[in-house]
A tleap script that builds the chain and sets N, CA, C and O, in Angstrom:
source leaprc.protein.ff14SB
mol = sequence {
  NMET LEU LEU GLY TYR SER ASP ALA SER GLU
  ALA ALA TYR GLY THR VAL VAL TYR MET HIE
  CYS VAL LYS GLU VAL GLY THR THR THR ASN
  LYS LEU ILE ALA SER LYS SER ARG VAL ALA
  PRO ILE LYS VAL ILE SER ILE PRO ARG LEU
  GLU LEU SER GLU CYS LEU LEU LEU ALA GLN
  LEU VAL GLU LYS VAL ARG LEU SER LEU GLN
  VAL HIE LEU ALA LYS ILE ILE LEU HIE THR
  ASN SER THR ILE ALA ILE ALA TRP ILE ASN
  THR PRO ALA ASN GLN LEU LYS THR PHE VAL
  GLY ASN ARG VAL SER LYS LEU VAL LEU ASP
  TYR CGLY
}
set mol.1.N position { 12.594 -2.647 22.009 }
set mol.1.CA position { 12.479 -1.738 20.794 }
set mol.1.C position { 10.845 -1.535 20.439 }
set mol.1.O position { 10.100 -2.514 20.494 }
set mol.2.N position { 10.444 -0.493 20.151 }
set mol.2.CA position { 8.959 -0.339 19.478 }
set mol.2.C position { 8.692 -0.342 18.491 }
set mol.2.O position { 9.279 0.557 17.889 }
set mol.3.N position { 7.920 -1.032 17.755 }
set mol.3.CA position { 7.645 -1.115 16.306 }
set mol.3.C position { 6.343 -0.484 16.123 }
set mol.3.O position { 5.424 -0.917 16.819 }
set mol.4.N position { 6.100 0.488 15.288 }
set mol.4.CA position { 4.663 0.949 15.008 }
set mol.4.C position { 4.393 0.504 13.342 }
set mol.4.O position { 5.370 0.509 12.594 }
set mol.5.N position { 3.367 0.216 12.933 }
set mol.5.CA position { 2.714 0.065 11.692 }
set mol.5.C position { 1.508 0.696 11.563 }
set mol.5.O position { 0.627 0.559 12.411 }
set mol.6.N position { 1.332 1.642 10.198 }
set mol.6.CA position { 0.040 2.048 9.798 }
set mol.6.C position { -0.283 1.863 8.708 }
set mol.6.O position { 0.562 1.747 7.820 }
set mol.7.N position { -1.909 1.763 8.414 }
set mol.7.CA position { -2.018 1.747 7.102 }
set mol.7.C position { -3.549 2.382 6.708 }
set mol.7.O position { -4.275 2.431 7.701 }
set mol.8.N position { -4.082 2.800 5.655 }
set mol.8.CA position { -5.253 3.192 5.667 }
set mol.8.C position { -6.066 2.914 4.364 }
set mol.8.O position { -5.516 2.639 3.298 }
set mol.9.N position { -7.358 3.003 4.521 }
set mol.9.CA position { -8.196 2.430 3.240 }
set mol.9.C position { -9.082 3.431 3.119 }
set mol.9.O position { -9.107 4.235 4.051 }
set mol.10.N position { -10.026 3.643 1.961 }
set mol.10.CA position { -11.133 4.200 1.724 }
set mol.10.C position { -11.903 4.388 2.998 }
set mol.10.O position { -12.109 5.540 3.378 }
set mol.11.N position { -12.378 3.307 3.739 }
set mol.11.CA position { -13.179 3.373 4.901 }
set mol.11.C position { -12.779 3.611 6.427 }
set mol.11.O position { -13.514 3.822 7.392 }
set mol.12.N position { -11.352 3.512 6.349 }
set mol.12.CA position { -10.740 3.459 7.890 }
set mol.12.C position { -9.240 3.637 7.678 }
set mol.12.O position { -8.762 3.466 6.557 }
set mol.13.N position { -8.471 3.982 8.741 }
set mol.13.CA position { -7.270 4.075 8.854 }
set mol.13.C position { -6.844 3.871 10.365 }
set mol.13.O position { -7.478 4.448 11.249 }
set mol.14.N position { -5.856 3.114 10.639 }
set mol.14.CA position { -5.232 2.594 11.823 }
set mol.14.C position { -3.982 2.257 12.330 }
set mol.14.O position { -3.094 2.230 11.478 }
set mol.15.N position { -3.716 2.040 13.259 }
set mol.15.CA position { -2.093 2.017 13.541 }
set mol.15.C position { -2.151 0.786 14.656 }
set mol.15.O position { -3.152 0.497 15.312 }
set mol.16.N position { -0.832 0.112 14.730 }
set mol.16.CA position { -0.774 -0.998 15.890 }
set mol.16.C position { 0.874 -0.715 16.242 }
set mol.16.O position { 1.690 -0.259 15.440 }
set mol.17.N position { 1.121 -1.078 17.554 }
set mol.17.CA position { 2.339 -0.670 18.414 }
set mol.17.C position { 2.714 -2.082 18.919 }
set mol.17.O position { 1.869 -2.575 19.665 }
set mol.18.N position { 4.031 -2.987 18.616 }
set mol.18.CA position { 4.604 -3.977 19.256 }
set mol.18.C position { 5.559 -3.307 19.975 }
set mol.18.O position { 5.851 -2.115 19.891 }
set mol.19.N position { 6.162 -4.395 20.896 }
set mol.19.CA position { 7.338 -4.411 21.778 }
set mol.19.C position { 7.868 -5.520 20.960 }
set mol.19.O position { 7.180 -6.474 20.595 }
set mol.20.N position { 9.217 -5.344 20.666 }
set mol.20.CA position { 10.099 -6.427 20.335 }
set mol.20.C position { 11.247 -6.605 21.267 }
set mol.20.O position { 12.139 -5.765 21.383 }
set mol.21.N position { 11.193 -7.794 21.969 }
set mol.21.CA position { 12.198 -7.971 23.092 }
set mol.21.C position { 13.194 -9.127 22.523 }
set mol.21.O position { 12.862 -10.088 21.829 }
set mol.22.N position { 14.523 -8.792 22.997 }
set mol.22.CA position { 15.499 -9.789 22.665 }
set mol.22.C position { 16.133 -10.412 24.203 }
set mol.22.O position { 16.954 -9.860 24.937 }
set mol.23.N position { 15.526 -11.591 24.373 }
set mol.23.CA position { 15.593 -12.389 25.642 }
set mol.23.C position { 17.054 -12.598 25.915 }
set mol.23.O position { 17.780 -12.012 26.719 }
set mol.24.N position { 17.328 -13.576 25.056 }
set mol.24.CA position { 18.823 -14.280 25.104 }
set mol.24.C position { 19.210 -14.285 23.426 }
set mol.24.O position { 18.430 -13.979 22.524 }
set mol.25.N position { 20.236 -14.597 23.315 }
set mol.25.CA position { 20.777 -14.613 22.287 }
set mol.25.C position { 19.988 -15.737 21.362 }
set mol.25.O position { 19.757 -16.898 21.697 }
set mol.26.N position { 19.643 -15.122 20.154 }
set mol.26.CA position { 18.490 -15.970 19.340 }
set mol.26.C position { 17.131 -15.975 19.615 }
set mol.26.O position { 16.330 -16.396 18.779 }
set mol.27.N position { 16.694 -15.442 20.980 }
set mol.27.CA position { 15.641 -15.555 21.454 }
set mol.27.C position { 14.617 -14.038 21.502 }
set mol.27.O position { 14.889 -13.128 22.286 }
set mol.28.N position { 13.610 -13.979 20.679 }
set mol.28.CA position { 12.914 -12.745 20.688 }
set mol.28.C position { 11.543 -13.130 20.934 }
set mol.28.O position { 11.110 -14.275 20.803 }
set mol.29.N position { 10.738 -11.892 21.376 }
set mol.29.CA position { 9.467 -11.988 21.439 }
set mol.29.C position { 8.859 -10.735 20.777 }
set mol.29.O position { 9.579 -9.749 20.622 }
set mol.30.N position { 7.608 -10.721 20.391 }
set mol.30.CA position { 6.765 -9.900 20.031 }
set mol.30.C position { 5.511 -9.588 20.612 }
set mol.30.O position { 4.555 -10.346 20.447 }
set mol.31.N position { 5.414 -8.455 21.333 }
set mol.31.CA position { 3.870 -8.254 22.128 }
set mol.31.C position { 3.176 -7.150 21.675 }
set mol.31.O position { 3.669 -6.046 21.443 }
set mol.32.N position { 1.849 -7.521 21.537 }
set mol.32.CA position { 1.129 -6.293 20.933 }
set mol.32.C position { 0.963 -5.382 22.120 }
set mol.32.O position { 0.634 -5.707 23.261 }
set mol.33.N position { 1.296 -3.981 21.573 }
set mol.33.CA position { 1.274 -3.024 22.927 }
set mol.33.C position { -0.283 -2.153 22.932 }
set mol.33.O position { -1.060 -2.074 23.884 }
set mol.34.N position { -0.415 -1.655 21.801 }
set mol.34.CA position { -1.598 -0.967 21.723 }
set mol.34.C position { -2.033 -0.756 20.219 }
set mol.34.O position { -1.229 -0.737 19.287 }
set mol.35.N position { -3.671 -0.568 20.063 }
set mol.35.CA position { -3.734 -0.148 18.529 }
set mol.35.C position { -4.935 1.020 18.726 }
set mol.35.O position { -5.653 1.204 19.709 }
set mol.36.N position { -4.899 1.701 17.516 }
set mol.36.CA position { -5.844 2.615 17.187 }
set mol.36.C position { -6.271 2.789 16.138 }
set mol.36.O position { -5.424 2.769 15.245 }
set mol.37.N position { -7.808 3.053 15.687 }
set mol.37.CA position { -8.275 3.347 14.423 }
set mol.37.C position { -9.142 4.327 14.189 }
set mol.37.O position { -9.557 4.897 15.198 }
set mol.38.N position { -9.488 4.646 13.297 }
set mol.38.CA position { -10.603 5.735 12.840 }
set mol.38.C position { -11.082 5.230 11.723 }
set mol.38.O position { -10.477 4.566 10.882 }
set mol.39.N position { -12.370 5.615 11.736 }
set mol.39.CA position { -13.356 5.520 10.508 }
set mol.39.C position { -13.176 6.909 9.614 }
set mol.39.O position { -13.220 8.024 10.133 }
set mol.40.N position { -12.965 6.679 8.170 }
set mol.40.CA position { -12.619 7.777 7.166 }
set mol.40.C position { -13.567 8.616 7.498 }
set mol.40.O position { -14.629 8.153 7.914 }
set mol.41.N position { -13.403 9.881 7.395 }
set mol.41.CA position { -14.664 10.883 7.130 }
set mol.41.C position { -15.626 10.681 5.993 }
set mol.41.O position { -15.239 10.127 4.964 }
set mol.42.N position { -16.939 11.133 6.139 }
set mol.42.CA position { -17.844 10.852 5.262 }
set mol.42.C position { -17.637 11.857 4.087 }
set mol.42.O position { -18.042 11.570 2.961 }
set mol.43.N position { -17.029 12.991 4.344 }
set mol.43.CA position { -16.640 13.724 3.158 }
set mol.43.C position { -15.601 12.850 2.615 }
set mol.43.O position { -14.992 12.129 3.405 }
set mol.44.N position { -15.242 12.812 1.034 }
set mol.44.CA position { -14.146 12.016 0.381 }
set mol.44.C position { -13.017 12.797 0.641 }
set mol.44.O position { -12.978 13.988 0.331 }
set mol.45.N position { -11.776 12.007 1.380 }
set mol.45.CA position { -10.386 12.337 1.249 }
set mol.45.C position { -9.579 11.355 0.489 }
set mol.45.O position { -9.718 10.133 0.442 }
set mol.46.N position { -8.747 12.080 -0.073 }
set mol.46.CA position { -7.813 11.174 -0.803 }
set mol.46.C position { -7.072 10.268 0.258 }
set mol.46.O position { -6.824 10.565 1.427 }
set mol.47.N position { -6.719 8.885 -0.533 }
set mol.47.CA position { -5.859 7.828 0.159 }
set mol.47.C position { -4.563 8.238 0.975 }
set mol.47.O position { -4.275 7.802 2.090 }
set mol.48.N position { -3.750 9.248 0.153 }
set mol.48.CA position { -2.565 9.790 0.612 }
set mol.48.C position { -3.159 10.786 1.741 }
set mol.48.O position { -2.619 10.664 2.841 }
set mol.49.N position { -3.834 11.422 1.675 }
set mol.49.CA position { -4.050 12.257 3.061 }
set mol.49.C position { -4.482 11.673 4.313 }
set mol.49.O position { -4.123 11.929 5.462 }
set mol.50.N position { -5.510 10.650 3.767 }
set mol.50.CA position { -5.807 9.531 4.958 }
set mol.50.C position { -4.512 9.038 5.499 }
set mol.50.O position { -4.248 9.224 6.687 }
set mol.51.N position { -3.630 8.378 4.652 }
set mol.51.CA position { -2.229 7.643 5.183 }
set mol.51.C position { -1.439 8.818 5.806 }
set mol.51.O position { -0.804 8.398 6.774 }
set mol.52.N position { -1.284 9.903 5.634 }
set mol.52.CA position { -0.838 11.123 6.241 }
set mol.52.C position { -1.356 11.328 7.707 }
set mol.52.O position { -0.620 11.702 8.620 }
set mol.53.N position { -2.617 11.064 7.842 }
set mol.53.CA position { -3.727 11.297 9.017 }
set mol.53.C position { -3.213 9.893 9.625 }
set mol.53.O position { -2.776 9.994 10.771 }
set mol.54.N position { -3.196 9.008 9.238 }
set mol.54.CA position { -2.468 7.541 10.078 }
set mol.54.C position { -1.363 7.730 10.566 }
set mol.54.O position { -1.157 7.141 11.627 }
set mol.55.N position { -0.313 8.548 10.039 }
set mol.55.CA position { 1.216 8.812 10.347 }
set mol.55.C position { 1.027 9.662 11.670 }
set mol.55.O position { 1.747 9.416 12.638 }
set mol.56.N position { 0.092 10.632 11.722 }
set mol.56.CA position { -0.107 11.632 12.772 }
set mol.56.C position { -0.607 10.656 13.885 }
set mol.56.O position { -0.059 10.846 14.972 }
set mol.57.N position { -1.442 9.749 13.848 }
set mol.57.CA position { -2.062 8.760 14.748 }
set mol.57.C position { -1.041 7.992 15.229 }
set mol.57.O position { -0.850 7.885 16.440 }
set mol.58.N position { -0.284 7.380 14.314 }
set mol.58.CA position { 0.787 6.440 14.905 }
set mol.58.C position { 1.850 7.189 15.894 }
set mol.58.O position { 2.349 6.684 16.899 }
set mol.59.N position { 2.067 8.384 15.436 }
set mol.59.CA position { 3.172 9.175 16.178 }
set mol.59.C position { 2.760 9.525 17.623 }
set mol.59.O position { 3.502 9.608 18.603 }
set mol.60.N position { 1.330 9.728 17.551 }
set mol.60.CA position { 0.727 10.160 18.980 }
set mol.60.C position { 0.590 8.856 19.805 }
set mol.60.O position { 0.700 8.812 21.031 }
set mol.61.N position { 0.332 7.774 18.976 }
set mol.61.CA position { 0.083 6.479 20.143 }
set mol.61.C position { 1.399 6.319 20.501 }
set mol.61.O position { 1.640 6.242 21.706 }
set mol.62.N position { 2.539 6.237 19.505 }
set mol.62.CA position { 4.021 5.936 19.865 }
set mol.62.C position { 4.388 6.614 21.369 }
set mol.62.O position { 4.834 6.053 22.370 }
set mol.63.N position { 4.061 7.920 21.169 }
set mol.63.CA position { 4.442 8.899 22.350 }
set mol.63.C position { 3.855 8.669 23.467 }
set mol.63.O position { 4.432 8.872 24.536 }
set mol.64.N position { 2.476 8.156 23.381 }
set mol.64.CA position { 1.570 7.706 24.649 }
set mol.64.C position { 2.076 6.505 24.942 }
set mol.64.O position { 1.992 6.356 26.161 }
set mol.65.N position { 2.494 5.702 24.499 }
set mol.65.CA position { 3.218 4.073 24.915 }
set mol.65.C position { 4.700 4.379 25.366 }
set mol.65.O position { 5.273 3.618 26.146 }
set mol.66.N position { 5.247 5.397 24.908 }
set mol.66.CA position { 6.571 5.474 25.280 }
set mol.66.C position { 6.662 6.186 26.492 }
set mol.66.O position { 7.698 6.070 27.146 }
set mol.67.N position { 5.636 6.990 26.947 }
set mol.67.CA position { 5.533 7.637 28.189 }
set mol.67.C position { 5.142 6.998 29.141 }
set mol.67.O position { 5.519 7.221 30.291 }
set mol.68.N position { 4.245 6.014 28.780 }
set mol.68.CA position { 3.655 5.142 29.824 }
set mol.68.C position { 4.463 3.974 30.456 }
set mol.68.O position { 4.357 3.639 31.636 }
set mol.69.N position { 5.278 3.393 29.545 }
set mol.69.CA position { 6.607 2.377 29.934 }
set mol.69.C position { 7.471 2.992 30.628 }
set mol.69.O position { 7.794 4.163 30.425 }
set mol.70.N position { 8.014 2.132 31.677 }
set mol.70.CA position { 9.041 2.593 32.180 }
set mol.70.C position { 10.245 1.640 32.112 }
set mol.70.O position { 10.639 1.032 33.108 }
set mol.71.N position { 10.806 1.535 30.920 }
set mol.71.CA position { 11.591 0.701 30.540 }
set mol.71.C position { 12.658 1.552 29.408 }
set mol.71.O position { 12.183 2.495 28.776 }
set mol.72.N position { 14.059 1.164 29.213 }
set mol.72.CA position { 14.699 1.897 28.455 }
set mol.72.C position { 14.389 1.262 27.064 }
set mol.72.O position { 14.358 0.033 26.994 }
set mol.73.N position { 14.145 2.059 25.892 }
set mol.73.CA position { 13.795 1.724 24.651 }
set mol.73.C position { 15.094 1.953 23.855 }
set mol.73.O position { 15.589 3.075 23.748 }
set mol.74.N position { 15.642 0.817 23.284 }
set mol.74.CA position { 16.909 0.947 22.013 }
set mol.74.C position { 16.500 1.944 21.024 }
set mol.74.O position { 17.108 3.005 20.882 }
set mol.75.N position { 15.364 1.575 20.268 }
set mol.75.CA position { 14.934 2.009 19.303 }
set mol.75.C position { 13.539 2.326 19.093 }
set mol.75.O position { 12.810 1.479 19.612 }
set mol.76.N position { 12.970 3.187 18.553 }
set mol.76.CA position { 11.535 3.193 17.673 }
set mol.76.C position { 11.510 3.118 16.385 }
set mol.76.O position { 12.409 3.753 15.834 }
set mol.77.N position { 10.770 2.545 15.692 }
set mol.77.CA position { 10.850 2.342 14.424 }
set mol.77.C position { 9.516 2.258 13.875 }
set mol.77.O position { 8.771 1.343 14.228 }
set mol.78.N position { 9.064 3.343 12.842 }
set mol.78.CA position { 7.502 3.610 12.626 }
set mol.78.C position { 7.507 2.921 10.907 }
set mol.78.O position { 8.308 3.246 10.031 }
set mol.79.N position { 6.713 2.209 10.808 }
set mol.79.CA position { 6.413 1.822 9.258 }
set mol.79.C position { 5.114 2.234 8.618 }
set mol.79.O position { 3.995 2.024 9.086 }
set mol.80.N position { 5.415 2.878 7.431 }
set mol.80.CA position { 4.123 3.061 6.575 }
set mol.80.C position { 4.655 2.680 5.189 }
set mol.80.O position { 5.833 2.509 4.873 }
set mol.81.N position { 3.540 2.578 4.407 }
set mol.81.CA position { 3.630 2.081 3.103 }
set mol.81.C position { 3.301 3.094 2.102 }
set mol.81.O position { 3.268 2.824 0.901 }
set mol.82.N position { 3.069 4.201 2.553 }
set mol.82.CA position { 2.927 5.537 1.799 }
set mol.82.C position { 4.165 6.240 1.668 }
set mol.82.O position { 4.681 6.836 2.614 }
set mol.83.N position { 4.762 6.175 0.267 }
set mol.83.CA position { 5.511 7.071 -0.116 }
set mol.83.C position { 5.384 8.595 -0.192 }
set mol.83.O position { 6.248 9.458 -0.034 }
set mol.84.N position { 3.957 8.711 -0.502 }
set mol.84.CA position { 3.595 10.021 -0.918 }
set mol.84.C position { 3.459 10.578 0.545 }
set mol.84.O position { 3.693 11.786 0.505 }
set mol.85.N position { 3.188 10.185 1.748 }
set mol.85.CA position { 3.107 10.483 2.883 }
set mol.85.C position { 4.596 10.887 3.542 }
set mol.85.O position { 4.775 11.951 4.134 }
set mol.86.N position { 5.522 9.985 3.367 }
set mol.86.CA position { 6.736 10.162 3.694 }
set mol.86.C position { 7.310 11.416 3.026 }
set mol.86.O position { 7.938 12.242 3.688 }
set mol.87.N position { 7.087 11.559 1.675 }
set mol.87.CA position { 7.658 12.722 0.788 }
set mol.87.C position { 6.921 13.974 1.665 }
set mol.87.O position { 7.553 14.872 2.222 }
set mol.88.N position { 5.759 13.865 1.665 }
set mol.88.CA position { 4.980 15.314 2.686 }
set mol.88.C position { 5.715 15.773 3.843 }
set mol.88.O position { 5.861 16.958 4.144 }
set mol.89.N position { 6.308 14.484 4.669 }
set mol.89.CA position { 6.865 14.814 6.058 }
set mol.89.C position { 8.178 15.081 5.880 }
set mol.89.O position { 8.772 15.470 6.885 }
set mol.90.N position { 8.891 14.962 4.721 }
set mol.90.CA position { 10.075 15.400 4.373 }
set mol.90.C position { 10.206 16.845 3.966 }
set mol.90.O position { 11.279 17.380 4.245 }
set mol.91.N position { 9.432 17.451 3.446 }
set mol.91.CA position { 8.962 18.602 2.780 }
set mol.91.C position { 8.471 19.600 3.862 }
set mol.91.O position { 7.612 19.290 4.688 }
set mol.92.N position { 9.102 20.882 3.804 }
set mol.92.CA position { 8.805 22.033 4.557 }
set mol.92.C position { 7.043 22.275 4.428 }
set mol.92.O position { 6.278 22.296 3.464 }
set mol.93.N position { 6.858 22.436 5.896 }
set mol.93.CA position { 5.540 22.518 6.078 }
set mol.93.C position { 4.840 23.649 4.971 }
set mol.93.O position { 3.781 23.452 4.375 }
set mol.94.N position { 5.684 24.853 4.852 }
set mol.94.CA position { 4.952 26.194 4.499 }
set mol.94.C position { 4.873 25.948 2.624 }
set mol.94.O position { 4.489 26.712 1.739 }
set mol.95.N position { 5.355 24.712 2.580 }
set mol.95.CA position { 5.344 24.599 0.940 }
set mol.95.C position { 4.217 23.517 0.298 }
set mol.95.O position { 4.160 23.002 -0.818 }
set mol.96.N position { 3.338 23.393 1.492 }
set mol.96.CA position { 2.360 22.174 1.191 }
set mol.96.C position { 0.913 23.184 1.362 }
set mol.96.O position { 0.856 24.364 1.707 }
set mol.97.N position { -0.198 22.242 0.984 }
set mol.97.CA position { -1.245 22.958 1.029 }
set mol.97.C position { -1.818 22.843 2.434 }
set mol.97.O position { -1.193 22.118 3.207 }
set mol.98.N position { -3.017 23.508 2.921 }
set mol.98.CA position { -3.253 23.622 4.433 }
set mol.98.C position { -3.358 22.413 4.929 }
set mol.98.O position { -2.504 22.166 5.781 }
set mol.99.N position { -4.246 21.408 4.655 }
set mol.99.CA position { -4.618 20.241 5.325 }
set mol.99.C position { -3.256 19.683 5.649 }
set mol.99.O position { -2.793 19.586 6.786 }
set mol.100.N position { -2.520 19.241 4.255 }
set mol.100.CA position { -1.289 18.607 4.430 }
set mol.100.C position { -0.274 19.266 5.235 }
set mol.100.O position { 0.286 18.594 6.101 }
set mol.101.N position { 0.066 20.579 5.060 }
set mol.101.CA position { 1.057 21.108 6.152 }
set mol.101.C position { 0.720 21.340 7.202 }
set mol.101.O position { 1.537 21.539 8.101 }
set mol.102.N position { -0.595 21.382 7.388 }
set mol.102.CA position { -0.967 21.271 9.437 }
set mol.102.C position { -0.564 19.986 9.869 }
set mol.102.O position { -0.092 19.839 10.996 }
set mol.103.N position { -0.727 18.887 8.958 }
set mol.103.CA position { -0.230 17.652 9.762 }
set mol.103.C position { 1.126 17.598 9.740 }
set mol.103.O position { 1.683 17.161 10.747 }
set mol.104.N position { 1.799 17.956 8.785 }
set mol.104.CA position { 3.172 17.618 8.633 }
set mol.104.C position { 3.991 18.590 9.666 }
set mol.104.O position { 5.073 18.272 10.158 }
set mol.105.N position { 3.216 19.995 9.955 }
set mol.105.CA position { 4.022 20.370 10.971 }
set mol.105.C position { 3.717 20.318 12.354 }
set mol.105.O position { 4.502 20.957 13.055 }
set mol.106.N position { 2.733 19.695 12.982 }
set mol.106.CA position { 2.208 18.744 13.937 }
set mol.106.C position { 3.046 17.562 14.257 }
set mol.106.O position { 3.386 17.109 15.350 }
set mol.107.N position { 3.302 17.165 13.036 }
set mol.107.CA position { 4.305 15.764 13.275 }
set mol.107.C position { 5.724 16.317 13.601 }
set mol.107.O position { 6.337 15.990 14.617 }
set mol.108.N position { 6.188 17.162 12.679 }
set mol.108.CA position { 7.620 17.566 13.079 }
set mol.108.C position { 7.770 18.392 14.341 }
set mol.108.O position { 8.664 18.104 15.136 }
set mol.109.N position { 7.051 19.272 14.540 }
set mol.109.CA position { 7.061 20.059 15.678 }
set mol.109.C position { 7.092 19.141 17.162 }
set mol.109.O position { 7.764 19.362 18.170 }
set mol.110.N position { 6.108 18.036 16.893 }
set mol.110.CA position { 5.744 17.463 18.256 }
set mol.110.C position { 6.484 16.104 18.341 }
set mol.110.O position { 6.561 15.492 19.407 }
set mol.111.N position { 6.996 15.676 17.249 }
set mol.111.CA position { 7.419 14.149 17.572 }
set mol.111.C position { 8.759 13.984 16.940 }
set mol.111.O position { 9.437 12.961 17.036 }
set mol.112.N position { 9.189 15.369 16.101 }
set mol.112.CA position { 10.697 15.302 15.700 }
set mol.112.C position { 10.544 14.475 14.287 }
set mol.112.O position { 11.542 14.200 13.622 }
savepdb mol mol.pdb
quit
């Protein structure tokens, strides 16, 4: 199973992907597979918009990891603490402002 986590702040945003493996009954391991970070732009962008950008970065990183692994993945679970970004992702892109709509449409069209 792949687990992806992301978070943003005023200074930067980043993502991390872990592989969660169940070896035997009751024995599990978690391994860091990949991570990616970005410095926030000089132009001030709201935290919710940065968190939406981090969700897109996470989806791109997970897809890259998924394609490079040659194992069957039972699940892929992505985590974010931004309820606003989740609400935007669940809203049709044409109902959102340009910045948000572009990222939401990329997420939905490219990563489902």
